[in-house]
C-alpha positions as CSV (number, residue, x, y, z in Angstrom):
1,M,6.9,29.4,-23.3
2,K,8.7,27.7,-20.4
3,R,11.0,24.7,-20.3
4,V,9.4,22.4,-17.8
5,L,10.9,19.2,-16.4
6,I,8.4,16.8,-14.9
7,T,9.7,14.0,-12.6
8,G,7.4,11.0,-12.4
9,G,5.9,12.1,-15.7
10,A,5.1,8.6,-16.8
11,G,2.9,8.0,-13.8
12,F,-0.7,8.6,-12.9
13,I,-0.7,12.4,-12.1
14,G,2.6,13.2,-13.9
15,S,1.4,12.0,-17.3
16,H,-1.8,14.0,-17.1
17,L,0.3,17.0,-16.1
18,A,2.7,16.4,-19.1
19,D,-0.3,16.5,-21.4
20,A,-1.6,19.7,-20.0
21,V,1.7,21.5,-19.8
22,L,2.3,20.7,-23.5
23,A,-1.2,21.8,-24.4
24,A,-0.5,25.1,-22.7
25,G,2.4,25.7,-25.1
26,H,5.4,24.8,-23.0
27,E,8.4,22.6,-23.7
28,V,8.4,19.4,-21.6
29,A,10.9,16.8,-20.6
30,V,9.9,13.8,-18.5
31,V,12.1,11.9,-16.1
32,D,10.8,8.6,-14.9
33,N,12.5,5.3,-14.0
34,L,9.3,3.4,-14.9
35,S,9.2,1.6,-11.6
36,T,5.5,2.3,-11.5
37,G,5.0,4.6,-14.5
38,R,4.2,3.5,-18.0
39,R,6.1,4.6,-21.1
40,E,3.0,4.8,-23.2
41,F,1.6,7.4,-20.9
42,V,4.3,9.9,-21.8
43,P,3.0,12.2,-24.6
44,A,4.8,11.9,-27.9
45,A,5.8,15.6,-27.9
46,A,7.7,15.4,-24.6
47,K,11.3,14.4,-24.3
48,F,11.6,11.3,-22.3
49,F,14.5,10.2,-20.1
50,P,14.3,6.9,-18.2
51,Y,16.3,8.1,-15.3
52,D,16.0,7.6,-11.5
53,V,15.9,10.9,-9.7
54,K,18.7,9.7,-7.5
55,S,21.0,9.2,-10.4
56,T,23.8,11.4,-11.8
57,E,22.0,11.1,-15.2
58,A,19.0,13.0,-13.7
59,S,21.1,15.7,-12.2
60,D,23.3,16.1,-15.3
61,L,20.1,16.4,-17.4
62,I,18.9,19.3,-15.3
63,I,22.3,21.0,-15.5
64,S,22.5,20.6,-19.3
65,W,18.9,21.1,-20.3
66,R,18.4,24.0,-17.8
67,P,14.6,23.9,-17.2
68,Q,13.0,27.0,-15.8
69,V,10.6,25.0,-13.8
70,I,10.7,21.5,-12.2
71,M,7.4,19.8,-11.4
72,H,8.5,17.2,-8.9
73,H,6.1,14.2,-8.8
74,A,8.5,11.2,-8.6
75,A,8.2,9.5,-5.3
76,Q,8.0,6.3,-3.3
77,M,4.3,6.5,-2.6
78,S,3.5,3.6,-0.3
79,V,2.7,4.7,3.3
80,R,2.9,1.1,4.4
81,L,6.3,0.5,2.8
82,S,7.6,3.7,4.5
83,V,6.6,2.3,7.9
84,E,8.3,-1.1,7.1
85,N,11.4,0.5,5.7
86,P,11.9,4.1,6.6
87,V,15.5,4.1,5.3
88,F,14.4,3.1,1.9
89,D,11.7,5.7,1.9
90,A,14.2,8.4,2.9
91,Q,16.6,7.4,0.2
92,E,14.0,7.5,-2.5
93,N,12.1,10.6,-1.4
94,I,14.5,12.8,0.5
95,L,17.8,11.9,-1.1
96,G,16.3,11.7,-4.5
97,S,14.8,15.1,-4.1
98,L,18.0,16.6,-2.8
99,N,19.9,15.3,-5.9
100,L,17.4,17.2,-8.0
101,F,17.5,20.4,-5.9
102,Q,21.3,20.5,-5.9
103,A,21.3,20.3,-9.7
104,A,18.5,22.9,-9.9
105,A,20.6,25.3,-7.9
106,Q,23.5,24.8,-10.3
107,A,21.3,25.2,-13.4
108,G,19.6,28.3,-12.2
109,V,16.1,26.8,-12.1
110,E,13.5,29.5,-11.3
111,K,10.8,27.4,-9.6
112,I,10.1,24.0,-8.2
113,I,6.5,22.8,-7.9
114,F,6.5,20.0,-5.4
115,A,3.8,17.3,-5.0
116,S,3.5,17.1,-1.3
117,T,0.8,15.4,0.8
118,G,-2.2,16.7,2.7
119,G,-3.5,13.3,3.8
120,A,-0.3,12.2,5.6
121,I,1.3,15.5,6.7
122,Y,-1.1,16.8,9.4
123,G,-1.8,13.7,11.5
124,D,-4.8,12.6,13.4
125,E,-4.9,15.5,15.9
126,A,-5.3,18.2,13.2
127,P,-8.8,19.8,12.8
128,V,-10.9,18.5,9.9
129,P,-10.7,20.0,7.3
130,A,-7.0,20.9,8.0
131,K,-5.6,24.3,7.1
132,E,-2.0,25.1,6.1
133,T,-1.6,26.9,9.4
134,D,-2.5,23.8,11.4
135,K,0.5,21.9,12.9
136,A,2.1,19.4,10.6
137,N,2.5,16.3,12.7
138,P,3.0,13.3,10.3
139,E,2.7,9.9,11.9
140,C,4.4,7.9,9.1
141,P,7.8,8.2,7.5
142,Y,6.2,9.0,4.1
143,G,4.6,12.1,5.6
144,V,7.8,12.9,7.5
145,A,9.8,12.8,4.2
146,K,7.3,15.1,2.4
147,L,7.5,17.6,5.3
148,A,11.3,17.4,5.3
149,I,11.3,18.1,1.5
150,E,9.2,21.2,2.0
151,H,11.7,22.4,4.6
152,Y,14.6,21.7,2.2
153,L,12.8,23.7,-0.5
154,H,12.7,26.6,2.0
155,F,16.5,26.3,2.3
156,Y,17.0,26.3,-1.5
157,H,14.7,29.4,-1.8
158,R,16.7,31.2,0.9
159,E,20.2,30.2,-0.4
160,F,19.6,30.1,-4.2
161,G,16.4,32.0,-4.9
162,I,14.5,29.0,-6.2
163,I,10.8,29.6,-5.8
164,P,9.1,26.7,-4.0
165,V,5.4,26.0,-4.5
166,C,4.4,23.0,-2.4
167,L,1.0,21.5,-3.2
168,R,-0.4,19.3,-0.5
169,Y,-2.7,16.9,-2.3
170,A,-5.7,15.2,-0.8
171,N,-6.6,11.7,-2.0
172,V,-6.2,11.9,-5.8
173,Y,-8.1,9.6,-8.1
174,G,-8.9,9.3,-11.8
175,P,-7.9,7.7,-15.1
176,R,-4.4,6.1,-15.4
177,Q,-4.3,5.3,-11.7
178,N,-3.5,1.7,-11.0
179,G,-4.9,-0.6,-8.4
180,L,-1.6,-2.1,-7.3
181,G,-0.5,-1.8,-3.7
182,E,-1.6,1.4,-2.1
183,A,-2.2,3.3,-5.3
184,G,-5.6,4.4,-4.1
185,V,-8.8,2.9,-2.9
186,V,-10.8,4.1,-6.0
187,A,-8.5,2.3,-8.4
188,I,-8.2,-0.8,-6.2
189,F,-12.0,-1.2,-6.0
190,I,-12.6,-0.5,-9.7
191,E,-10.0,-3.1,-10.8
192,K,-11.5,-5.7,-8.4
193,F,-15.1,-5.0,-9.5
194,L,-14.2,-5.2,-13.3
195,A,-12.3,-8.4,-12.7
196,G,-15.2,-10.0,-10.9
197,Q,-13.2,-10.2,-7.7
198,Q,-14.3,-9.2,-4.2
199,P,-13.0,-5.9,-2.9
200,V,-12.4,-5.8,0.8
201,I,-13.0,-2.8,3.0
202,N,-10.5,-2.3,5.8
203,G,-12.4,-2.0,9.1
204,D,-15.9,-0.6,9.2
205,G,-15.5,1.6,6.2
206,R,-16.4,4.8,8.0
207,Q,-12.9,6.3,7.8
208,T,-13.1,9.4,5.6
209,R,-10.9,10.9,2.9
210,D,-11.0,14.0,0.8
211,F,-11.2,12.7,-2.8
212,V,-10.0,15.1,-5.5
213,F,-10.1,14.4,-9.2
214,V,-6.9,14.3,-11.2
215,E,-8.0,17.1,-13.6
216,D,-8.4,19.4,-10.6
217,I,-4.8,18.5,-9.5
218,V,-3.5,19.3,-12.9
219,A,-5.3,22.7,-12.9
220,A,-3.7,23.5,-9.6
221,N,-0.3,22.8,-11.0
222,L,-1.0,25.0,-14.0
223,K,-1.9,27.8,-11.7
224,A,1.3,27.3,-9.8
225,L,3.3,27.4,-13.0
226,D,2.3,31.0,-13.4
227,Y,2.5,31.9,-9.7
228,H,5.6,33.9,-8.7
229,E,5.7,33.6,-4.9
230,P,6.8,30.8,-2.6
231,G,4.0,29.1,-0.7
232,I,2.4,25.9,0.7
233,Y,-1.2,25.1,-0.5
234,N,-3.8,22.5,0.3
235,I,-5.3,21.0,-2.9
236,G,-8.5,19.3,-1.9
237,T,-12.3,19.7,-1.8
238,G,-12.7,20.1,1.9
239,L,-15.3,17.3,1.8
240,E,-15.1,14.1,3.7
241,T,-16.4,10.9,2.1
242,D,-16.2,7.6,3.8
243,I,-14.8,4.5,2.2
244,L,-18.1,2.5,2.4
245,T,-19.8,5.3,0.3
246,I,-17.0,5.1,-2.3
247,Y,-17.5,1.3,-2.4
248,L,-21.3,1.5,-3.0
249,K,-20.9,4.2,-5.7
250,L,-18.4,2.2,-7.5
251,Q,-20.4,-1.0,-7.2
252,K,-23.3,0.7,-8.9
253,L,-21.1,2.3,-11.6
254,T,-19.4,-1.0,-12.5
255,G,-22.7,-3.0,-12.3
256,S,-21.1,-5.4,-9.9
257,P,-23.2,-7.8,-7.8
258,L,-20.6,-7.9,-5.1
259,G,-21.7,-6.2,-1.9
260,P,-19.5,-4.8,0.8
261,V,-17.2,-7.2,2.6
262,H,-15.2,-6.0,5.6
263,G,-11.8,-7.1,6.7
264,P,-9.7,-6.2,9.7
265,A,-8.8,-2.5,10.2
266,K,-5.3,-1.5,9.3
267,P,-3.3,-0.6,12.4
268,G,-2.6,3.1,12.7
269,E,-4.8,4.1,9.8
270,Q,-6.0,7.7,9.9
271,R,-9.7,8.0,10.8
272,R,-10.6,11.3,9.2
273,S,-9.0,13.5,6.6
274,A,-10.0,16.5,4.6
275,L,-8.2,19.7,3.5
276,N,-9.3,23.3,3.7
277,A,-8.3,24.9,0.4
278,D,-9.4,28.5,1.0
279,L,-5.7,29.7,0.7
280,S,-5.4,28.1,-2.8
281,R,-8.6,29.8,-3.8
282,K,-7.3,33.2,-2.6
283,Q,-3.7,33.0,-3.8
284,L,-3.7,30.6,-6.7
285,D,-7.3,31.3,-7.9
286,W,-7.8,27.6,-7.9
287,R,-10.9,25.6,-6.9
288,P,-12.0,22.1,-7.6
289,V,-14.6,21.8,-10.4
290,V,-15.2,18.1,-10.8
291,D,-17.6,16.7,-8.2
292,L,-17.2,13.2,-6.9
293,D,-20.0,11.5,-8.8
294,E,-18.8,12.9,-12.1
295,G,-15.2,12.1,-11.3
296,L,-16.0,8.5,-10.4
297,S,-18.0,8.1,-13.5
298,Q,-15.2,9.3,-15.7
299,T,-12.7,7.1,-13.9
300,V,-14.8,3.9,-14.3
301,A,-15.3,4.7,-18.0
302,A,-11.6,5.1,-18.5
303,F,-10.8,1.8,-16.7
304,K,-13.4,0.0,-18.8
305,S,-11.7,1.3,-22.0
306,G,-8.2,0.4,-20.7
307,F,-7.5,4.0,-19.9
308,T,-5.2,4.4,-23.0
309,P,-3.9,8.0,-22.9
310,N,-5.1,10.3,-25.7
311,A,-1.7,11.6,-26.6
312,A,0.5,8.6,-25.7
313,A,3.8,7.9,-27.4
314,K,3.5,5.0,-29.8
């Protein structure tokens, strides 16, 4: 059994992760300021602390509770907001992470598993699907911050022996995701369809993304939990799916009569994105198992039911 601290554990991915880590027999504490997370998503068996990762309360908790592993998922997630306010993005993502890492060094934390990004870190000039050996050339502050945090983790490994496992996620979707802001096109479309509102596709809809189901993301984290070497790994399917296809699949699954409507393209939006995950298969023994149609079907069913978590705190 390990003591595992999950930042952002009341959020979309983090709450699924908390459920799974507990089910695997570990002790879990969740840190989440609930800016986007939901208290009811935190499993009842987890210790919950409503702290911001930038706070002294969060760093003091690490020093006193002394987790063996930190799974770091708390983040400012909006690419658009990072472009509008790079200083705020850096304060939340870079300085917040450093606050945790300094405390981790003091507490003797063994490993930090970091939720990085594959979609925003490689840039438009990278091959598709991108490999970890391809140049990381992020074109937005959000991606720059994620890359900087990876480099900081390398420093903390060299100086303090903390093992960093950086997981570069593709476009994650699934139950508990919300459709607010830039949470994800799948959640946005589903919420619009179920509310009888018209979703709008940015541009021609032929821009592609690598959609990976949240259960597969959780499985990758569990593999990383038992992995004892530092590394950076793409976590994706390697498959490109365009946004128009996602729209039509979700329209059918929700039974909506609302056909595609196109709005203006978003300036600077990446045209193509997919991740080669061969290294994850080789080193972590991880591979995605939920295909897109099954994942979308599960996600729509969860949204229709209100996506109440199975093990939520009451």
